[in-house]
NUKE-538673 format. One record per residue: y, z, x of N, C-alpha, C, O in turn; residue number from 1; residue in three letters. Coordinates in steps of 0.05 Angstrom, whole numbers. Example, Ala and Ser with C-alpha at 12.3 -4.5 7.8 and 13.67 -1.06 7.14 Angstrom:
BEGIN
+--------+--------+--------+--------+--------+--------+--------+--------+--------+--------+--------+--------+-----+------+
:    npy :    npz :    npx :   capy :   capz :   capx :    cpy :    cpz :    cpx :    opy :    opz :    opx :  nr : rest :
+--------+--------+--------+--------+--------+--------+--------+--------+--------+--------+--------+--------+-----+------+
:   -114 :    156 :    264 :    -90 :    156 :    246 :    -66 :    156 :    264 :    -66 :    169 :    285 :   1 :  ALA :
:    -45 :    142 :    257 :    -21 :    143 :    273 :      1 :    157 :    258 :     23 :    161 :    268 :   2 :  SER :
+--------+--------+--------+--------+--------+--------+--------+--------+--------+--------+--------+--------+-----+------+
This chain:
BEGIN
+--------+--------+--------+--------+--------+--------+--------+--------+--------+--------+--------+--------+-----+------+
:    npy :    npz :    npx :   capy :   capz :   capx :    cpy :    cpz :    cpx :    opy :    opz :    opx :  nr : rest :
+--------+--------+--------+--------+--------+--------+--------+--------+--------+--------+--------+--------+-----+------+
:    330 :    -41 :   -308 :    311 :    -20 :   -322 :    331 :     -4 :   -337 :    350 :      5 :   -324 :   1 :  UNK :
:    330 :      1 :   -371 :    348 :     16 :   -380 :    339 :     42 :   -387 :    357 :     57 :   -395 :   2 :  UNK :
:    319 :     49 :   -387 :    304 :     70 :   -391 :    313 :    100 :   -372 :    305 :    102 :   -349 :   3 :  UNK :
:    326 :    117 :   -384 :    332 :    144 :   -365 :    307 :    164 :   -369 :    299 :    178 :   -350 :   4 :  UNK :
:    299 :    164 :   -389 :    275 :    186 :   -392 :    243 :    174 :   -387 :    241 :    150 :   -387 :   5 :  UNK :
:    219 :    189 :   -383 :    198 :    186 :   -381 :    190 :    163 :   -406 :    196 :    166 :   -430 :   6 :  UNK :
:    178 :    143 :   -396 :    167 :    125 :   -420 :    140 :    141 :   -439 :    127 :    158 :   -427 :   7 :  UNK :
:    135 :    137 :   -459 :    116 :    156 :   -482 :     81 :    154 :   -472 :     62 :    170 :   -474 :   8 :  UNK :
:     84 :    128 :   -462 :     56 :    121 :   -447 :     64 :    113 :   -419 :     69 :     90 :   -412 :   9 :  UNK :
:     64 :    134 :   -404 :     63 :    132 :   -374 :     46 :    115 :   -359 :     56 :     99 :   -343 :  10 :  UNK :
:     19 :    118 :   -361 :      2 :    109 :   -351 :      9 :     74 :   -355 :     17 :     59 :   -337 :  11 :  UNK :
:      6 :     67 :   -379 :      9 :     38 :   -385 :     34 :     30 :   -375 :     33 :      7 :   -366 :  12 :  UNK :
:     61 :     43 :   -375 :     84 :     34 :   -359 :     79 :     24 :   -332 :     87 :      4 :   -321 :  13 :  UNK :
:     61 :     48 :   -321 :     57 :     47 :   -287 :     42 :     15 :   -286 :     50 :     -7 :   -280 :  14 :  UNK :
:     13 :     28 :   -299 :     -7 :      4 :   -292 :    -10 :    -24 :   -304 :    -10 :    -46 :   -293 :  15 :  UNK :
:    -11 :    -18 :   -329 :    -14 :    -37 :   -351 :      3 :    -55 :   -350 :     -6 :    -78 :   -351 :  16 :  UNK :
:     35 :    -53 :   -349 :     60 :    -68 :   -349 :     71 :    -80 :   -319 :     86 :    -98 :   -312 :  17 :  UNK :
:     56 :    -61 :   -307 :     64 :    -70 :   -276 :     89 :    -58 :   -266 :    102 :    -69 :   -249 :  18 :  UNK :
:     94 :    -42 :   -273 :    124 :    -28 :   -264 :    115 :    -16 :   -235 :    128 :    -22 :   -215 :  19 :  UNK :
:     97 :     -3 :   -236 :     89 :     10 :   -212 :    112 :     39 :   -208 :    129 :     50 :   -222 :  20 :  UNK :
:    103 :     45 :   -183 :    121 :     68 :   -179 :    151 :     58 :   -175 :    170 :     74 :   -178 :  21 :  UNK :
:    155 :     35 :   -168 :    180 :     23 :   -159 :    195 :     29 :   -190 :    218 :     38 :   -192 :  22 :  UNK :
:    180 :     23 :   -211 :    183 :     26 :   -235 :    200 :     57 :   -241 :    223 :     61 :   -250 :  23 :  UNK :
:    181 :     73 :   -233 :    190 :     96 :   -248 :    213 :    106 :   -230 :    231 :    119 :   -241 :  24 :  UNK :
:    214 :    100 :   -204 :    233 :    111 :   -187 :    263 :    102 :   -201 :    284 :    114 :   -201 :  25 :  UNK :
:    255 :     73 :   -215 :    280 :     58 :   -223 :    296 :     78 :   -248 :    319 :     76 :   -256 :  26 :  UNK :
:    276 :     95 :   -257 :    284 :    106 :   -284 :    303 :    129 :   -278 :    315 :    140 :   -296 :  27 :  UNK :
:    305 :    136 :   -253 :    322 :    154 :   -243 :    315 :    187 :   -259 :    335 :    201 :   -263 :  28 :  UNK :
:    297 :    195 :   -264 :    283 :    220 :   -272 :    289 :    240 :   -254 :    285 :    238 :   -229 :  29 :  UNK :
:    298 :    262 :   -267 :    301 :    291 :   -262 :    278 :    304 :   -247 :    282 :    323 :   -232 :  30 :  UNK :
:    260 :    295 :   -249 :    236 :    313 :   -246 :    215 :    288 :   -243 :    216 :    266 :   -253 :  31 :  UNK :
:    196 :    300 :   -225 :    170 :    280 :   -217 :    147 :    282 :   -238 :    130 :    300 :   -237 :  32 :  UNK :
:    148 :    262 :   -258 :    124 :    260 :   -284 :    101 :    281 :   -271 :    101 :    287 :   -247 :  33 :  UNK :
:     88 :    289 :   -285 :     55 :    299 :   -279 :     37 :    284 :   -270 :     23 :    291 :   -251 :  34 :  UNK :
:     34 :    256 :   -284 :     17 :    236 :   -270 :     19 :    237 :   -241 :     -2 :    232 :   -229 :  35 :  UNK :
:     43 :    242 :   -226 :     41 :    238 :   -194 :     43 :    264 :   -181 :     53 :    267 :   -159 :  36 :  UNK :
:     32 :    285 :   -197 :     32 :    313 :   -186 :     -1 :    316 :   -173 :    -21 :    316 :   -186 :  37 :  UNK :
:      1 :    318 :   -151 :    -39 :    320 :   -144 :    -35 :    355 :   -151 :    -16 :    370 :   -149 :  38 :  UNK :
:    -65 :    360 :   -161 :    -81 :    376 :   -162 :    -72 :    395 :   -144 :    -61 :    381 :   -127 :  39 :  UNK :
:    -69 :    425 :   -135 :    -64 :    437 :   -111 :    -95 :    440 :    -92 :    -91 :    450 :    -70 :  40 :  UNK :
:   -118 :    435 :    -97 :   -140 :    437 :    -86 :   -141 :    401 :    -76 :   -161 :    392 :    -64 :  41 :  UNK :
:   -121 :    388 :    -82 :   -126 :    362 :    -69 :    -97 :    358 :    -47 :    -95 :    338 :    -32 :  42 :  UNK :
:    -81 :    374 :    -48 :    -55 :    378 :    -29 :    -64 :    383 :     -4 :    -83 :    399 :     -3 :  43 :  UNK :
:    -55 :    373 :     18 :    -46 :    373 :     43 :    -47 :    403 :     49 :    -31 :    417 :     37 :  44 :  UNK :
:    -68 :    414 :     72 :    -62 :    441 :     71 :    -53 :    449 :    104 :    -69 :    452 :    123 :  45 :  UNK :
:    -29 :    450 :    104 :     -7 :    446 :    124 :    -18 :    464 :    146 :    -11 :    462 :    169 :  46 :  UNK :
:    -41 :    486 :    136 :    -48 :    502 :    165 :    -70 :    496 :    178 :    -78 :    507 :    198 :  47 :  UNK :
:    -84 :    473 :    164 :   -102 :    445 :    179 :    -88 :    421 :    193 :   -100 :    401 :    200 :  48 :  UNK :
:    -55 :    425 :    195 :    -47 :    393 :    204 :    -42 :    409 :    233 :    -34 :    431 :    243 :  49 :  UNK :
:    -49 :    389 :    238 :    -44 :    397 :    279 :    -16 :    383 :    290 :    -10 :    360 :    298 :  50 :  UNK :
:     -4 :    406 :    287 :     24 :    406 :    291 :     37 :    390 :    314 :     55 :    373 :    311 :  51 :  UNK :
:     26 :    397 :    337 :     38 :    377 :    359 :     24 :    354 :    374 :     27 :    346 :    397 :  52 :  UNK :
:      5 :    346 :    350 :     -8 :    316 :    364 :     14 :    299 :    359 :     33 :    301 :    344 :  53 :  UNK :
:      8 :    282 :    374 :     15 :    255 :    375 :     -1 :    233 :    372 :    -25 :    233 :    378 :  54 :  UNK :
:     15 :    209 :    360 :      5 :    192 :    349 :     -4 :    171 :    372 :     14 :    158 :    382 :  55 :  UNK :
:    -32 :    167 :    383 :    -39 :    148 :    403 :    -26 :    124 :    404 :    -28 :    109 :    385 :  56 :  UNK :
:    -11 :    118 :    425 :    -14 :     84 :    427 :    -29 :     69 :    451 :    -23 :     72 :    474 :  57 :  UNK :
:    -46 :     55 :    441 :    -69 :     35 :    460 :    -60 :     12 :    464 :    -52 :     -4 :    447 :  58 :  UNK :
:    -62 :      9 :    483 :    -51 :    -23 :    489 :    -74 :    -39 :    489 :    -94 :    -34 :    503 :  59 :  UNK :
:    -73 :    -56 :    477 :   -109 :    -78 :    468 :   -101 :   -108 :    478 :   -109 :   -129 :    469 :  60 :  UNK :
:    -82 :   -104 :    501 :    -80 :   -135 :    512 :   -112 :   -143 :    529 :   -122 :   -166 :    532 :  61 :  UNK :
:   -123 :   -120 :    538 :   -154 :   -130 :    548 :   -174 :   -113 :    531 :   -186 :    -93 :    539 :  62 :  UNK :
:   -173 :   -126 :    505 :   -191 :   -117 :    481 :   -225 :   -115 :    496 :   -243 :   -100 :    488 :  63 :  UNK :
:   -227 :   -127 :    512 :   -251 :   -133 :    514 :   -259 :   -102 :    529 :   -280 :    -91 :    523 :  64 :  UNK :
:   -245 :    -91 :    544 :   -247 :    -72 :    567 :   -260 :    -42 :    551 :   -249 :    -32 :    531 :  65 :  UNK :
:   -285 :    -33 :    564 :   -292 :    -16 :    552 :   -278 :      9 :    544 :   -286 :     23 :    525 :  66 :  UNK :
:   -257 :     15 :    557 :   -239 :     41 :    556 :   -223 :     30 :    535 :   -212 :     49 :    524 :  67 :  UNK :
:   -219 :     14 :    528 :   -199 :      8 :    502 :   -213 :     12 :    483 :   -206 :     29 :    467 :  68 :  UNK :
:   -240 :     -7 :    476 :   -254 :     -1 :    453 :   -257 :     30 :    450 :   -255 :     43 :    429 :  69 :  UNK :
:   -263 :     43 :    477 :   -265 :     74 :    472 :   -248 :     91 :    467 :   -250 :    114 :    458 :  70 :  UNK :
:   -227 :     78 :    474 :   -200 :     88 :    462 :   -190 :     93 :    428 :   -180 :    111 :    414 :  71 :  UNK :
:   -199 :     65 :    423 :   -197 :     59 :    395 :   -212 :     79 :    375 :   -202 :     91 :    356 :  72 :  UNK :
:   -242 :     79 :    383 :   -257 :     95 :    368 :   -248 :    127 :    373 :   -247 :    144 :    355 :  73 :  UNK :
:   -243 :    133 :    397 :   -230 :    166 :    394 :   -213 :    168 :    380 :   -213 :    187 :    364 :  74 :  UNK :
:   -189 :    146 :    382 :   -160 :    160 :    361 :   -173 :    160 :    330 :   -169 :    175 :    311 :  75 :  UNK :
:   -186 :    141 :    333 :   -198 :    132 :    297 :   -209 :    158 :    287 :   -202 :    165 :    264 :  76 :  UNK :
:   -227 :    175 :    302 :   -249 :    189 :    301 :   -233 :    223 :    294 :   -236 :    237 :    275 :  77 :  UNK :
:   -214 :    227 :    322 :   -199 :    243 :    326 :   -177 :    248 :    299 :   -179 :    263 :    279 :  78 :  UNK :
:   -159 :    234 :    305 :   -131 :    235 :    283 :   -132 :    221 :    262 :   -123 :    228 :    240 :  79 :  UNK :
:   -147 :    196 :    267 :   -150 :    176 :    239 :   -135 :    157 :    236 :   -137 :    143 :    216 :  80 :  UNK :
:   -115 :    152 :    259 :    -91 :    128 :    259 :    -86 :    129 :    288 :    -93 :    145 :    305 :  81 :  UNK :
:    -73 :    108 :    288 :    -57 :     99 :    322 :    -42 :     71 :    319 :    -41 :     55 :    301 :  82 :  UNK :
:    -32 :     72 :    347 :    -15 :     50 :    339 :    -24 :     33 :    366 :    -32 :     42 :    387 :  83 :  UNK :
:    -22 :      2 :    357 :    -34 :    -12 :    382 :     -4 :    -28 :    387 :     15 :    -32 :    372 :  84 :  UNK :
:     -8 :    -35 :    414 :     20 :    -55 :    425 :      0 :    -74 :    439 :    -25 :    -73 :    441 :  85 :  UNK :
:     15 :    -88 :    448 :      5 :   -122 :    459 :    -18 :   -133 :    442 :    -33 :   -148 :    454 :  86 :  UNK :
:    -24 :   -130 :    422 :    -40 :   -139 :    403 :    -37 :   -170 :    406 :    -58 :   -184 :    405 :  87 :  UNK :
:    -11 :   -183 :    410 :     -5 :   -211 :    415 :     -1 :   -227 :    384 :     -8 :   -250 :    382 :  88 :  UNK :
:      7 :   -217 :    366 :     25 :   -220 :    345 :     48 :   -219 :    350 :     58 :   -198 :    357 :  89 :  UNK :
:     66 :   -246 :    347 :     90 :   -241 :    351 :    109 :   -234 :    327 :    107 :   -240 :    303 :  90 :  UNK :
:    133 :   -217 :    347 :    148 :   -203 :    326 :    169 :   -227 :    297 :    181 :   -219 :    277 :  91 :  UNK :
:    167 :   -245 :    304 :    173 :   -265 :    286 :    151 :   -261 :    262 :    159 :   -257 :    239 :  92 :  UNK :
:    122 :   -263 :    268 :    106 :   -259 :    252 :    106 :   -234 :    238 :    103 :   -235 :    214 :  93 :  UNK :
:    109 :   -212 :    251 :    113 :   -180 :    236 :    138 :   -175 :    215 :    138 :   -159 :    196 :  94 :  UNK :
:    160 :   -195 :    224 :    187 :   -193 :    215 :    184 :   -215 :    184 :    197 :   -210 :    163 :  95 :  UNK :
:    167 :   -235 :    186 :    161 :   -246 :    159 :    143 :   -232 :    139 :    149 :   -232 :    115 :  96 :  UNK :
:    121 :   -221 :    149 :    107 :   -201 :    133 :    125 :   -179 :    118 :    124 :   -175 :     94 :  97 :  UNK :
:    142 :   -167 :    134 :    159 :   -151 :    118 :    178 :   -160 :    104 :    185 :   -146 :     85 :  98 :  UNK :
:    189 :   -181 :    108 :    206 :   -200 :     88 :    185 :   -202 :     64 :    193 :   -194 :     42 :  99 :  UNK :
:    164 :   -210 :     66 :    153 :   -221 :     43 :    142 :   -201 :     24 :    136 :   -205 :      0 : 100 :  UNK :
:    139 :   -180 :     36 :    131 :   -149 :     23 :    158 :   -146 :      7 :    157 :   -145 :    -17 : 101 :  UNK :
:    181 :   -143 :     19 :    206 :   -134 :      4 :    209 :   -153 :    -19 :    220 :   -147 :    -40 : 102 :  UNK :
:    197 :   -180 :    -12 :    205 :   -196 :    -37 :    187 :   -194 :    -59 :    193 :   -199 :    -82 : 103 :  UNK :
:    159 :   -184 :    -50 :    146 :   -185 :    -70 :    145 :   -161 :    -86 :    138 :   -163 :   -109 : 104 :  UNK :
:    152 :   -138 :    -78 :    156 :   -114 :    -92 :    181 :   -120 :   -108 :    180 :   -114 :   -132 : 105 :  UNK :
:    204 :   -132 :    -99 :    225 :   -141 :   -111 :    222 :   -158 :   -137 :    241 :   -160 :   -152 : 106 :  UNK :
:    206 :   -166 :   -140 :    195 :   -184 :   -166 :    200 :   -169 :   -188 :    203 :   -145 :   -186 : 107 :  UNK :
:    202 :   -181 :   -215 :    204 :   -172 :   -236 :    170 :   -155 :   -240 :    152 :   -157 :   -223 : 108 :  UNK :
:    170 :   -142 :   -261 :    144 :   -129 :   -267 :    126 :   -149 :   -284 :    102 :   -144 :   -287 : 109 :  UNK :
:    136 :   -171 :   -295 :    119 :   -191 :   -303 :    109 :   -207 :   -290 :     90 :   -221 :   -298 : 110 :  UNK :
:    121 :   -211 :   -264 :    112 :   -224 :   -242 :     89 :   -211 :   -222 :     72 :   -225 :   -211 : 111 :  UNK :
:     92 :   -182 :   -221 :     73 :   -173 :   -203 :     48 :   -164 :   -224 :     29 :   -152 :   -215 : 112 :  UNK :
:     49 :   -168 :   -247 :     33 :   -162 :   -267 :     12 :   -180 :   -259 :    -11 :   -173 :   -256 : 113 :  UNK :
:     19 :   -198 :   -258 :     -7 :   -220 :   -257 :    -23 :   -221 :   -232 :    -38 :   -240 :   -225 : 114 :  UNK :
:    -18 :   -196 :   -219 :    -32 :   -190 :   -192 :    -54 :   -166 :   -199 :    -73 :   -160 :   -185 : 115 :  UNK :
:    -49 :   -155 :   -221 :    -61 :   -126 :   -225 :    -95 :   -139 :   -227 :   -100 :   -163 :   -233 : 116 :  UNK :
:   -115 :   -121 :   -222 :   -144 :   -122 :   -216 :   -145 :   -140 :   -239 :   -148 :   -163 :   -232 : 117 :  UNK :
:   -144 :   -136 :   -268 :   -154 :   -151 :   -284 :   -137 :   -180 :   -289 :   -144 :   -198 :   -305 : 118 :  UNK :
:   -117 :   -182 :   -275 :   -103 :   -206 :   -286 :   -106 :   -231 :   -259 :   -102 :   -255 :   -258 : 119 :  UNK :
:   -114 :   -208 :   -236 :   -105 :   -231 :   -209 :   -127 :   -255 :   -211 :   -150 :   -252 :   -219 : 120 :  UNK :
:   -118 :   -276 :   -202 :   -127 :   -303 :   -198 :   -150 :   -301 :   -177 :   -165 :   -320 :   -175 : 121 :  UNK :
:   -153 :   -285 :   -165 :   -171 :   -278 :   -138 :   -178 :   -260 :   -136 :   -164 :   -246 :   -151 : 122 :  UNK :
:   -201 :   -242 :   -121 :   -209 :   -219 :   -117 :   -199 :   -213 :    -92 :   -204 :   -191 :    -83 : 123 :  UNK :
:   -185 :   -230 :    -77 :   -179 :   -220 :    -50 :   -146 :   -216 :    -53 :   -134 :   -210 :    -33 : 124 :  UNK :
:   -132 :   -219 :    -79 :   -106 :   -215 :    -81 :   -100 :   -196 :   -104 :   -103 :   -206 :   -127 : 125 :  UNK :
:    -93 :   -169 :   -101 :    -92 :   -148 :   -119 :    -66 :   -135 :   -115 :    -59 :   -131 :    -92 : 126 :  UNK :
:    -47 :   -126 :   -138 :    -34 :   -108 :   -138 :    -35 :    -83 :   -151 :    -42 :    -86 :   -174 : 127 :  UNK :
:    -30 :    -62 :   -143 :    -44 :    -32 :   -155 :    -19 :     -9 :   -145 :     -5 :     -8 :   -124 : 128 :  UNK :
:    -22 :      8 :   -165 :    -13 :     35 :   -162 :    -31 :     56 :   -152 :    -28 :     73 :   -135 : 129 :  UNK :
:    -48 :     53 :   -165 :    -77 :     71 :   -167 :   -104 :     57 :   -157 :   -106 :     34 :   -163 : 130 :  UNK :
:   -123 :     66 :   -144 :   -148 :     54 :   -139 :   -170 :     54 :   -163 :   -187 :     37 :   -165 : 131 :  UNK :
:   -166 :     77 :   -181 :   -181 :     73 :   -207 :   -165 :     90 :   -227 :   -168 :    114 :   -232 : 132 :  UNK :
:   -148 :     71 :   -238 :   -127 :     83 :   -255 :   -143 :     95 :   -285 :   -132 :    107 :   -303 : 133 :  UNK :
:   -166 :     90 :   -284 :   -172 :    100 :   -312 :   -189 :    127 :   -300 :   -190 :    145 :   -317 : 134 :  UNK :
:   -197 :    131 :   -285 :   -208 :    158 :   -276 :   -187 :    175 :   -253 :   -194 :    198 :   -248 : 135 :  UNK :
:   -171 :    169 :   -246 :   -147 :    185 :   -231 :   -132 :    207 :   -245 :   -111 :    202 :   -255 : 136 :  UNK :
:   -142 :    230 :   -245 :   -122 :    250 :   -254 :    -90 :    249 :   -248 :    -72 :    251 :   -265 : 137 :  UNK :
:    -88 :    245 :   -226 :    -61 :    239 :   -209 :    -59 :    215 :   -194 :    -78 :    209 :   -179 : 138 :  UNK :
:    -33 :    198 :   -198 :    -27 :    175 :   -179 :    -17 :    182 :   -153 :      1 :    198 :   -154 : 139 :  UNK :
:    -22 :    176 :   -135 :    -13 :    172 :   -110 :     15 :    158 :   -108 :     17 :    137 :   -121 : 140 :  UNK :
:     36 :    167 :    -94 :     68 :    157 :   -103 :     67 :    130 :    -84 :     71 :    129 :    -60 : 141 :  UNK :
:     61 :    112 :    -97 :     61 :     91 :    -79 :     51 :     61 :    -94 :     35 :     60 :   -112 : 142 :  UNK :
:     60 :     46 :    -86 :     48 :     17 :    -99 :     46 :      0 :    -80 :     65 :     -1 :    -65 : 143 :  UNK :
:     22 :    -19 :    -75 :      0 :    -28 :    -61 :     -3 :    -65 :    -62 :    -10 :    -75 :    -84 : 144 :  UNK :
:      1 :    -78 :    -44 :     -7 :   -108 :    -41 :    -26 :   -106 :    -34 :    -28 :    -89 :    -16 : 145 :  UNK :
:    -53 :   -122 :    -42 :    -69 :   -124 :    -16 :    -77 :   -149 :    -21 :    -90 :   -157 :    -41 : 146 :  UNK :
:    -67 :   -169 :      7 :    -75 :   -193 :     11 :    -96 :   -197 :     31 :    -90 :   -194 :     55 : 147 :  UNK :
:   -128 :   -205 :     22 :   -143 :   -215 :     44 :   -148 :   -240 :     50 :   -152 :   -257 :     32 : 148 :  UNK :
:   -147 :   -246 :     76 :   -141 :   -276 :     84 :   -170 :   -286 :     82 :   -188 :   -275 :     95 : 149 :  UNK :
:   -177 :   -308 :     66 :   -203 :   -318 :     68 :   -202 :   -351 :     82 :   -217 :   -361 :     99 : 150 :  UNK :
:   -183 :   -361 :     71 :   -180 :   -391 :     89 :   -149 :   -396 :     74 :   -139 :   -384 :     55 : 151 :  UNK :
:   -137 :   -422 :     93 :   -116 :   -431 :     88 :   -112 :   -439 :     61 :    -90 :   -443 :     51 : 152 :  UNK :
:   -138 :   -442 :     46 :   -136 :   -460 :     24 :   -137 :   -436 :      0 :   -121 :   -435 :    -18 : 153 :  UNK :
:   -158 :   -417 :      4 :   -152 :   -397 :     -9 :   -123 :   -375 :    -21 :   -118 :   -363 :    -41 : 154 :  UNK :
:   -106 :   -382 :     11 :    -83 :   -368 :      8 :    -62 :   -385 :     -3 :    -42 :   -374 :    -14 : 155 :  UNK :
:    -64 :   -415 :     -2 :    -42 :   -424 :    -16 :    -51 :   -436 :    -46 :    -42 :   -454 :    -60 : 156 :  UNK :
:    -72 :   -419 :    -50 :    -81 :   -433 :    -80 :    -76 :   -404 :   -105 :    -72 :   -406 :   -129 : 157 :  UNK :
:    -78 :   -374 :    -86 :    -81 :   -354 :   -101 :    -56 :   -332 :    -91 :    -50 :   -315 :   -108 : 158 :  UNK :
:    -41 :   -332 :    -65 :    -29 :   -314 :    -51 :     -1 :   -315 :    -77 :      0 :   -335 :    -91 : 159 :  UNK :
:     18 :   -296 :    -82 :     42 :   -301 :    -95 :     57 :   -321 :    -71 :     53 :   -323 :    -46 : 160 :  UNK :
:     77 :   -334 :    -89 :     85 :   -352 :    -71 :    104 :   -341 :    -54 :    111 :   -355 :    -35 : 161 :  UNK :
:    117 :   -311 :    -58 :    130 :   -302 :    -34 :    117 :   -289 :    -12 :    127 :   -279 :      8 : 162 :  UNK :
:     95 :   -289 :    -18 :     72 :   -283 :      8 :     62 :   -302 :     24 :     47 :   -296 :     43 : 163 :  UNK :
:     70 :   -332 :     16 :     52 :   -347 :     36 :     72 :   -356 :     62 :     62 :   -369 :     81 : 164 :  UNK :
+--------+--------+--------+--------+--------+--------+--------+--------+--------+--------+--------+--------+-----+------+
């Protein structure tokens, strides 16, 4: 990408043209565009952050155990997230997902644009920067690919080839 200044229509560049946050970061801008600056009232209030809170690690090897179920519910309610271990997903699968993710976000904006909400061949595959770009006043600094597994047939037919 040869630009070194903010495109005249940043929303179009980010959303419609499929460049996303990655494309903005590649512009080597000196300041963050206003589009990505959250209003003060929506910013994290550090006085409400639990400073000493640790992320709970939950062993789900016995997922039917009522204590495991309670731990998941408690962690989700109290902190909102947690780490699970002994879930049975092989490390090779996790590494493949990470590799596929890197490959997808390394694609050209033209390729990624095929999976924007208005272009995607399936409602189960979506590339986005903002959930509601037409109404969001500020975008979050993230790009996202959602691929929901429905069936092998759907996956083979609609998922990006680098993600299969």
